[in-house]
C-alpha positions in Angstrom: 0.0 0.0 0.0 2.8 2.4 0.9 4.7 1.6 -2.2 1.6 2.2 -4.4 1.1 5.5 -2.7 4.7 6.6 -3.3 4.4 5.5 -7.0 1.2 7.4 -7.4 2.7 10.5 -5.8 5.8 10.4 -8.0 3.7 9.9 -11.1 1.5 12.9 -10.5 4.3 15.3 -9.5 6.4 15.0 -12.6 5.1 18.1 -14.2 5.4 20.3 -11.2 8.0 23.0 -10.5 11.3 21.9 -8.9 10.6 23.9 -5.8 7.2 22.1 -5.4 8.8 18.7 -6.1 11.5 19.3 -3.5 8.9 20.5 -1.0 6.6 17.6 -1.7 9.4 15.0 -1.5 10.7 16.6 1.7 7.1 16.6 3.2 6.7 13.0 2.2 10.0 11.8 3.6 9.3 13.9 6.8 5.9 12.3 7.1 7.3 8.8 6.7 10.0 9.5 9.3 7.4 10.8 11.7 5.1 7.8 11.0 8.0 5.4 11.7 9.2 7.3 14.7 5.7 7.7 16.3 4.9 4.0 15.6 8.1 3.1 17.4 7.3 5.4 20.3 3.8 4.0 20.7 5.0 0.4 20.4 7.8 1.1 23.0 5.4 2.8 25.4 2.9 -0.1 25.0 5.7 -2.6 25.6 6.7 -0.7 28.7 3.2 -0.5 30.1 2.6 -4.2 29.5 6.0 -5.0 31.2 4.9 -3.0 34.2 1.5 -4.6 34.3 3.1 -8.1 34.2 5.4 -7.0 37.1 2.3 -5.7 39.1 0.5 -9.1 38.6 3.6 -10.9 39.9 3.9 -8.5 42.9 0.2 -9.1 43.8 0.8 -12.9 43.5 3.8 -12.5 45.9 1.7 -10.5 48.4 -1.0 -13.1 48.5 1.5 -16.0 48.9 3.2 -14.1 51.8 -0.2 -13.4 53.4 -1.2 -17.0 53.2 2.1 -18.2 54.6 1.7 -15.8 57.6 -2.0 -16.6 58.4 -3.0 -18.7 61.4 -5.3 -21.7 61.3 -8.4 -19.8 62.4 -8.1 -17.3 59.6 -11.2 -16.8 57.5 -10.3 -16.8 53.8 -13.4 -14.8 53.0 -12.2 -11.7 54.6 -10.1 -9.0 52.9 -7.0 -9.7 54.9 -5.4 -11.5 52.0 -6.0 -8.7 49.5 -5.6 -5.7 51.9 -2.1 -4.8 50.7 -3.1 -4.8 47.0 -3.0 -1.3 45.5 -6.5 -0.1 44.8 -5.7 2.2 42.0 -4.0 -0.3 39.7 -7.3 -2.0 38.4 -6.1 -5.3 39.8 -8.7 -8.0 40.8 -8.2 -11.2 42.7 -10.4 -14.3 43.0 -9.6 -17.3 45.2 -11.2 -20.8 44.7 -11.0 -24.0 46.6 -10.4 -27.4 45.0 -14.2 -27.9 44.5 -14.4 -24.6 42.5 -16.2 -22.7 45.2 -15.2 -19.0 45.4 -13.6 -18.4 48.7 -12.7 -14.7 48.2 -12.8 -12.1 45.5 -12.4 -8.4 45.2 -15.4 -6.3 44.5 -13.9 -5.3 41.2 -13.7 -8.8 39.8 -16.5 -9.1 37.3 -14.8 -11.3 34.7 -15.5 -15.0 34.0 -12.2 -16.7 33.2 -11.5 -20.4 33.7 -9.2 -20.9 36.7 -7.8 -24.4 36.1 -5.5 -23.7 33.2 -2.3 -22.0 32.3 -0.8 -22.0 35.8 1.9 -19.5 36.7 1.9 -17.9 33.3 1.0 -14.4 32.2 -1.9 -14.4 29.7 -3.4 -11.7 27.6 -7.0 -11.2 26.5 -7.9 -8.5 23.9 -11.5 -8.8 22.6 -14.6 -6.6 22.4 -12.6 -3.6 23.5 -11.2 -5.3 26.6 -7.5 -5.5 27.3 -6.8 -7.9 30.2 -3.7 -9.5 31.8 -4.3 -12.4 34.1 -2.4 -15.2 35.9 -3.7 -18.4 37.3 -1.8 -20.0 40.3 -2.3 -23.3 42.1 -1.3 -23.2 45.8 -0.9 -26.3 48.1 -1.3 -25.0 51.6 -0.9 -27.2 54.7 -3.8 -25.4 56.5 -6.3 -24.7 53.7 -5.4 -27.4 51.3 -5.3 -26.8 47.5 -6.2 -23.3 46.5 -6.5 -21.6 43.1 -5.8 -17.9 42.8 -6.6 -15.8 39.8 -5.0 -12.3 39.5 -6.3 -10.0 36.7 -5.3 -6.5 35.6 -7.5 -4.4 33.4 -5.4 -2.3 31.0 -8.2 0.2 30.3 -6.4 3.1 31.9 -3.2 2.3 30.0 -5.1 2.1 26.7 -6.8 5.4 27.5 -3.4 6.9 28.0 -2.2 5.4 24.6 -5.3 6.8 22.9 -4.6 10.3 24.2 -0.9 10.0 23.3 -1.9 8.9 19.8 -4.2 11.8 19.3 -1.6 14.3 20.7 1.1 12.8 18.4 -1.3 12.9 15.4 -2.1 16.5 16.0 1.7 17.3 16.5 2.5 15.3 13.3 -0.2 17.3 11.4 1.2 20.6 12.6 4.8 19.4 11.9 3.9 18.3 8.3 2.1 21.6 7.6 5.0 23.5 9.0 7.5 21.4 7.0 5.6 22.1 3.8 5.5 25.9 4.4 9.1 26.1 5.6 10.3 23.6 2.9 8.7 25.7 0.2 10.2 28.9 1.5 13.7 27.3 1.8 13.5 25.6 -1.5 12.5 28.8 -3.3 15.4 30.6 -1.6 17.8 27.8 -2.5 16.7 27.6 -6.1 16.8 31.4 -6.6 20.2 31.1 -8.5 18.4 28.8 -10.9 15.7 31.4 -11.5 18.4 34.0 -12.0 20.1 31.8 -14.5 16.8 31.3 -16.3 16.1 35.0 -16.5 19.7 35.7 -17.6 19.4 33.0 -20.3 16.1 34.5 -21.5 17.6 38.0 -21.9 20.7 36.7 -23.7 20.8 37.2 -27.5 23.4 37.9 -30.1 23.1 41.6 -29.3 23.1 41.3 -25.6 25.8 39.2 -23.9 26.2 41.4 -20.9 23.8 39.6 -18.5 25.5 37.9 -15.6 24.3 36.0 -12.5 24.9 37.8 -9.3 26.9 35.3 -7.3 26.7 36.0 -3.5 29.6 35.6 -1.0 27.8 32.8 0.8 28.9 29.1 1.1 30.6 27.5 -1.9 27.7 25.2 -2.7 26.5 23.5 -5.9 24.2 26.4 -6.9 26.9 29.0 -6.4 29.3 27.0 -8.5 26.5 26.6 -11.1 26.1 30.4 -11.2 29.8 30.9 -11.5 30.0 28.3 -14.3 27.2 30.0 -16.2 28.9 33.4 -15.9 32.2 31.8 -17.2 30.3 30.2 -20.1 28.7 33.5 -21.0 32.2 35.1 -20.8 33.5 32.5 -23.3 30.5 33.0 -25.5 31.0 36.7 -25.5 34.7 36.3 -26.3 33.9 33.9 -29.1 31.2 36.2 -30.5 33.5 39.2 -30.3 36.2 37.3 -32.1 33.6 36.3 -34.7 32.5 39.9 -35.2 36.1 41.0 -35.4 36.9 38.2 -37.8 34.0 39.1 -40.2 34.9 42.8 -40.0 38.6 42.1 -40.7 37.8 39.6 -43.4 35.4 42.1 -45.1 38.0 44.8 -44.9 40.8 42.6 -46.3 38.6 41.4 -49.2 37.3 44.8 -50.0 40.7 46.1 -51.3 41.5 43.3 -53.9 37.8 43.4 -55.0 38.1 47.2 -55.4 41.4 46.8 -57.4 39.9 44.2 -59.7 36.8 46.3 -60.3 39.0 49.3 -61.0 41.1 47.5 -63.6 38.0 45.9 -65.1 36.6 49.4 -65.6 39.9 50.5 -67.1 39.8 47.6 -69.5 36.2 48.4 -70.4 37.1 52.0 -71.2 40.5 51.9 -72.9 41.9 48.4 -72.6 40.6 47.2 -75.9 42.8 49.6 -77.9 45.6 50.4 -75.4 47.9 47.4 -75.2 49.8 48.9 -72.2 46.6 49.4 -70.2 45.5 45.9 -71.2 48.7 44.3 -70.0 48.8 46.3 -66.8 45.2 45.5 -66.0 45.6 41.8 -66.7 48.7 41.7 -64.5 47.0 43.6 -61.6 43.8 41.5 -61.9 45.8 38.2 -61.8 47.9 39.4 -58.8 44.9 40.6 -56.8 42.9 37.4 -57.7 45.8 35.4 -56.4 46.0 37.4 -53.2 42.2 37.1 -52.7 42.3 33.4 -53.3 45.2 33.1 -50.8 43.2 35.1 -48.3 40.0 33.1 -48.8 41.9 29.8 -48.4 43.4 31.0 -45.1 40.1 32.3 -43.9 38.5 28.9 -44.5 41.4 27.2 -42.7 40.9 29.5 -39.6 37.1 29.0 -39.7 37.5 25.2 -39.8 40.0 25.4 -36.9 37.7 27.6 -34.8 34.7 25.2 -35.4 36.8 22.1 -34.6 36.3 20.4 -38.1 39.8 21.0 -39.4 41.2 17.5 -39.9 44.6 16.6 -38.4 46.1 13.4 -39.9 49.1 12.5 -37.8 51.6 9.9 -38.8 55.2 9.1 -38.1 57.9 10.5 -40.4 61.4 11.8 -40.4 61.5 15.5 -39.7 64.9 15.9 -41.3 63.4 14.9 -44.7 60.8 17.6 -44.3 63.5 20.2 -43.5 65.5 19.1 -46.6 62.4 19.4 -48.8 61.7 22.9 -47.5 65.3 24.0 -48.1 65.2 22.7 -51.7 61.9 24.5 -52.4 63.1 27.7 -50.7 66.3 27.8 -52.9 64.0 27.6 -56.0 61.6 30.2 -54.7 64.2 32.7 -53.4 67.2 32.4 -55.7 68.4 35.9 -54.6 68.7 34.8 -51.0 71.2 32.4 -49.4 69.3 29.5 -47.9 71.5 27.4 -45.5 71.0 24.2 -43.5 73.9 23.8 -41.1 72.3 21.3 -38.8 69.6 18.7 -39.5 69.5 15.8 -37.0 67.7 12.6 -37.9 64.4 12.9 -36.0 61.4 10.7 -36.1 58.2 12.6 -35.2 54.5 11.9 -35.0 52.6 14.7 -36.6 50.6 16.0 -39.6 53.2 16.3 -42.4 51.2 18.8 -44.5 50.4 21.0 -41.5 54.0 21.1 -40.2 55.2 22.0 -43.7 52.6 24.8 -43.9 53.7 26.2 -40.6 57.3 26.2 -41.5 56.6 27.5 -45.0 54.8 30.5 -43.3 57.9 31.3 -41.3 60.3 30.9 -44.2 58.2 33.0 -46.5 58.1 35.8 -44.0 61.9 35.6 -43.7 62.2 35.8 -47.5 59.8 38.7 -47.7 61.4 40.9 -45.1 65.1 40.1 -45.6 67.3 41.9 -48.1 68.6 40.1 -51.2 71.8 38.0 -50.7 71.1 37.8 -47.0 71.3 34.5 -45.2 68.2 32.5 -44.1 69.2 29.6 -42.0 66.9 26.5 -41.3 68.1 24.0 -38.7 66.7 21.2 -36.7 68.0 19.3 -33.7 66.9 17.3 -30.6 66.9 19.3 -27.3 65.5 18.1 -24.0 63.7 15.2 -25.7 62.0 17.6 -28.1 62.4 18.5 -31.8 63.8 22.0 -32.0 63.4 23.8 -35.4 65.1 27.2 -35.8 64.5 29.6 -38.7 66.7 32.8 -38.6 67.2 35.6 -40.9 69.2 38.9 -41.2 66.1 41.0 -42.1 64.4 44.1 -40.9 63.3 42.5 -37.6 60.3 43.2 -35.4 59.9 46.1 -33.1 60.1 45.0 -29.5 56.6 46.2 -28.6 55.1 44.3 -31.5 56.4 40.8 -30.8 53.5 39.9 -28.5 50.9 40.9 -31.2 52.2 39.2 -34.3 50.1 36.1 -33.8 46.9 38.1 -33.7 44.7 37.7 -36.7 45.0 40.3 -39.5 47.7 42.0 -37.5 50.7 43.3 -39.5 53.6 45.4 -38.1 53.6 47.7 -41.1 50.3 47.9 -43.0 51.7 49.5 -46.2 54.7 47.3 -46.3 52.6 44.2 -45.7 50.3 45.2 -48.6 53.2 45.6 -50.9 54.4 42.1 -50.1 50.8 40.7 -50.4 50.5 39.9 -46.7 47.1 39.1 -45.1 48.0 39.1 -41.5 46.7 35.5 -41.1 49.8 33.5 -41.7 51.4 33.7 -38.3 48.0 33.0 -36.5 47.6 29.9 -38.7 51.2 28.8 -37.8 50.4 29.3 -34.1 47.2 27.3 -34.4 49.1 24.4 -36.0 51.8 24.5 -33.3 49.1 24.4 -30.6 47.3 21.5 -32.2 50.6 19.5 -32.1 51.3 20.5 -28.5 54.2 22.7 -29.6 55.5 26.1 -28.6 56.9 29.0 -30.5 59.6 31.4 -29.3 60.6 34.6 -31.1 63.8 36.6 -30.8 64.1 39.7 -32.8 65.8 43.1 -32.9 64.5 45.8 -35.3 66.8 46.3 -38.3 69.1 43.4 -37.4 67.6 39.9 -37.2 64.7 37.6 -36.4 65.0 34.1 -35.0 61.9 31.8 -34.7 62.3 28.6 -32.6 59.6 25.9 -32.7 59.6 23.1 -30.1 57.6 19.9 -30.9 57.0 16.8 -28.9 58.5 13.6 -30.3 55.9 11.1 -28.9 52.4 10.4 -30.0 
């Protein structure tokens, strides 16, 4: 029955608010605890009362036996001398029979008809028709009076009246306690769940144009709800940072794409007006359009790479290969691409590495291309690799124009260029170094930069050798 009640309760409370659910569950558990506790108390008191009643019956038996043992031969058993010492307020009755079944003595309270010649010297209970009785039959062999039968009975009416009153008092107290627990439980649950309401309100007010809402976290105990509010605030901080980066990314990308598109449109208009008859304008326009188209294609390709990296869908296919072979390949290609520079490779240790071959090549190509762009002709560009502290160390150094000291910490920012006009002339997008940094991060690597403006730049990449 109780399990069915609980199942019915749980079934019908599913759609309620959390505060109501908590209050109801708390009230239910509190009620069950009270029920078990009160039942235990009532049972314990009843057990105690019966134990006391049993002891009283035994005491009366001892009194009668003592009185019989102390009586003289001329004693009249019909007098109250035998029962004079029995407490009158304990609802105890006594009846004495002789061997023939004749009543020799009985107290005026004895109005019960219970067989005497059975269950000797044993406490017996009778509970029927609203009666609660305890009795004991005793057979006594006396030298003077012969065989006697004594029946001692205690009526538990007073004790059961006390239990009824106690039950009513406990029921009223339980009702008051349950009502108070429901009210207090609801108030406490509402207060405890207030951070969740704040989170709900903050979440409802958040949109792409409003990411400023935060949960007000109190200075109270560091409980689960406080941590939930702090976690929500941190999540919104990350969302706002990501959204700001996205807005900045779109703005920068639009700005960067605007220039080559404007150049292409300008030269297309020039061709439309004079290019058909002017061979010099035609050649100049075709060259500019091809150059800007290539720049724009390079920019779009890098934008797609970054977008895939930000969304986590950029594939990284790692495998084991020899890093020294990749370095030699890059050196050979650099010699062909930059015949007016001196490309050197003084140290190239045999190193086995687990990484994405194409991505590492792209990262190193970005560094080498920057060294070629910003180094004077006939200057040395040195590409080396070695093992240091159980890591692969790749060093690319040049004797170029260097990087101003205050700019080194910014060069990995997207679309950031040290010299805008110079970068444009060299077809820079400001995305190369941010892509290189992303590739290094995805391989658990680090990048260190040493540079002095007008003298040199040295880029050192550390990569882990293991998987």
